[in-house]
N, C-alpha and C positions, 0 to 999 in steps of 0.2 A: 336488796336488789342483787340480781345475779348477772354475771358477765359471761358471754359465750364467745369462744374463739372462732377462727375460720373453719368452715366445714371442709372435710376431706373430700377429694374428688371421687365420684362413683365410677369404678373401673368398667363395670358392665355397660355403662352408658357409652363410653368411648368405644368399646368393642362392638356395640350395636351399630354405631355410626360407621365404623370401619367396614363392618360386614355389609352394610347397605351399599357403600361405595363400591366394594369389590363385586357384589352381585350385580349392581347396575352396570358396571363396566363390562362384565361378562355378557350380559344380555345384549348390549349394543355391539360388542365386538363379534359375537357369534350368531346372533339371532336376527340381525337386520343389516341390509346393505344400505348404501347411501340413499337410494331412491325411496326405500321404505321410510327412512328417517325424515325425509322431506315431506312425506304425505301423512305423517302421524297427526292426528287431530288433537289439539290441546283441549283439555277439560278443566273446568274450575276446580280449585282445591276445595275439598269438602272437610269441614270440621265435624267429626262424628258427634251425634247427640247434642248438637248446638242449634239454638234458634236466636233470632233477634227481633226486637219490636221497636218501631219508631213511634214515639209518642210526642204530643205537644202538651206541655204543662198548662194546667189551668191556673197555676199560682203565679208564674212569671211569664207565661206566653211563649217560652222557648222550646225548641225541639231537642229531643234526646234519643240516643240509640241505646237500648237495653239488650245486652248480649248474655245469653244463658247457656250453660253447659251442664248436663246432668250426668250422674255416675253411670258407668257401664253396668249393664244388667241390674238396674235399680229395682229394688223390692217395692212393689206397690203398697205394701203394708208398713213400710219403714219411712221414718223422717230423717232428713240429712242436714248437716250443718250448711248454713248459707255463708258464702265467702264473697262479700261485695268488694269490688275493685274500682277505685276512682281512676280516671284516665284510662278507661277501658279500651279506647282505640289503640293504646300502646301496650297495655299489660294483660289484657284478657287472654289473648292467644298464648303468650309465654307461660302464664299460669296453668292454663289447660294442658299445655304440652309437658310441663315439668312434672305434674302430679302423677301421671301413670308410671313414671320411672321410680317414684317414691311410694307407689301404692302398697308395697309390702310392709311399709313402715307407718303409713299415715291413714287416717280416715279420709274417705273421698267425699268432697262437698258438692253442693250445687254452686257453681261459680256464677256470679252476676257482675258483668262488666258494665260500667256506666260511662257512656261516651257520647259521641255526636255523629249524626248521619252525614258525614263528609269524609273524604280522603285528603282534603286540602290541609296541609300542615299548618299554614298560617291561620286558617280559620279555627283549627283545633286549638292552637295557642291562644287565639283571641277568646274563645269560649271558656277555656279552662281558667285563664287568668281572671275572668269575671266571676265564674262560679265558685272558685276555690279560695278566694280571698275574702275575709270578713270586711264589713263596712269600716271605713276609717278615712284618715286624711291622706294617706300615701297614694301617689299616682304611679302607675306603671312607667318605668323609664322609657319605654317605646311608645307611650301614648295609648296603650290598650286599655279600654274601660275595665275597672276593677271594682271590688266591693259588693259583689252579688251573693256572697256566701250564706247570709242568713236565709234568703229565699231559696237558695239551692238546698240547704238543709231541710227546709220544708218540703221541697219537691221529693227529696230522698225519703223522708220519713212518712209523708202523707200520700204520696202517689206511687213512687217506685216500689217501696217495700210492700205495700198492700197488693200491688199488681203481682209481684213475685209470689207472695204468700197465698194468693188465691189460685195460682196456676201450678204451683210446685209443692212438693212434700218437705216443707221447711221445719226443722227442729227449732222451735222458738227459743229454746234455752242455749242454743249454740250458734250465735250469729256474730260474724266477723267482718271487720272493715279494714281495708288496706289503702294507704295513700302515700305518695312520694312527693317531696318538694312542696309545691303549693298544696298538693293532695295531703301530705303529712301535716301541713298547717291546718287544713280543714278537719282532719281527724282529731287533732288536739282540741280544736274548737268544739267538735261533737262530744268528745270525752267530757269536757268541762260543762257544757250546756245541756247535754242529753245523755248522761252516763248509762241510763237504763236502756238505750236503743240497741246496744250491742254488748256482747260479753267479752270480746277480744278486740283490742285496738292496736293496729299495726302501723307504726309511724316511721317512715323512712326519710332520712335527710330533710327534716322539716324546715320550712322557711320561716322560722320563728322571728327572724329579724323584721318581717313585714310590718309596716306601720309602727316602727319603733317598739316592736315586741308587744303590741296591744293584745294579742291573743292570750297573753299571760294574765290579763286582768281578771279572767274567770277562774284562775287557779286557786285563790284563797277560799272562795265559797265552795268550790268542788272539794277541796281538801277537808273542809269542815263537814260537809254533808256525807262524804264517803265513810267517815268514822261511825256514823250512827245509822247507816243504811243497811239493807239486807243484800246489797249487791256483792257479787264476787267477780271481780274484773281482772283480766290479764292485759298487760300493756308491754309491747315490744317497741323500743326506740333504737334505731340504727343510724350510724353516720359513716361517711367515707373520710379517711384521714386527710385527704388532700382538699377537703372542703374548707379547711381552716387556714387562715393566713399565717405563714411561718416566718415572715420577714421581720426586719428590725424597725420598720417605720411605726412609731408609737401611735400616730394618728390612725393609721390603718388598723393596727391592733385593737383599737378602741371601738371601731365601727362595727355595728352588730352584723352587717352582712358578711363580714370576714370572721365572725365568731360562730360559725354554724356548728362545729363540733362542740365547743364549749357550751353554747346555748342548749344543745340537745343533752349533753351529759349532765349539766346542772339541773335541767328539768327532771331528768330521770332520777337523779339523786334526791331531789325534794319529794317527788311522788313516791319514791320507795319508802320514805319514812312517814308518809301521810297517814296510812292505815294498813299496816302489813297484813292484817287478817282479812281485809276486804279487797286489797289492791296489790297484785303481784306484778312487779316491774322488772324487766330485763333490758339491759343496755349493752350494745356491742358496737365496736368501731372496726370497719374493714380497712386493713392497712393497704397502702399503695393504690388506693382507688380514688377516682375523682367523682364529682357529682353525676357525671354521665356514665362512666364505666361501671359504677357500683350497681346499676339498676337491676341486672339479673341476679347478682349475688344477694342483694337485699330482698328481692322477691322470693328467691329460693329459701332464704333463712326465715322469712315471714311465714311461708307455707308450712315449713317444718314446725316452727314454733306453735302455730295455731292449730295444726291438724294432728299432731302426735297424740296418741290415745292417752 
């Protein structure tokens, strides 16, 4: 198992942002008076080379929004890695925005965000809680329905992936999936139950504690099967240091919800020894980050890990 430290900031990104601010300020200071500014027409923001599809699953009857972004100047004769993103309402646009700045260093994929046809934050929370948690005894503390993960996996593998693969030039040998928190929990579930579905599994701040860590029930069988398989898989697991309880209360120390860093690092350590020739595992902790603040850092690390040549 390898460990990766914090990434260095990209200076040219900062320069680019500063340049935009300066140029924008110059335009408004010199090129338009107050009346012009008041009559400017607002236009929708356009994401280049991006499309979205709203579908209703025949498996669970629920609606999903599939967001797809293709590479700039894509070669019609070339196939590209597919980078699937759970919680697409939150992470699709950041991923699409980060990669062009890394384009000198990385392969450019076809991004596929999987989300919901709504902008209502409470509705997104409700849907993701249901879709991204495996069946079990635990109930969501806020009363949100949970446990739809098995059917969601079927939706992903039997409906969403075939839709994408028939419409876009996907490299079947380089398929990637990313998930954070409940999304990370589901990616672990996918890895154990359907290791052949993707070649790279990106697991950020996984909610392993869910249902008394029941997702780990599939680990033993997976570890045995990977030893004799022809699969060659890459796994990245990341945590934020402040996700771990650091206090002195022994009762809280023992509760799984307060052991997020330990749960993730222990899983990474076990997987790293399961079958080193078939399973490459990398684990990293982001210092001084919380479960919320780590989101973009974890996504950036995942992109670099998965797409470096």
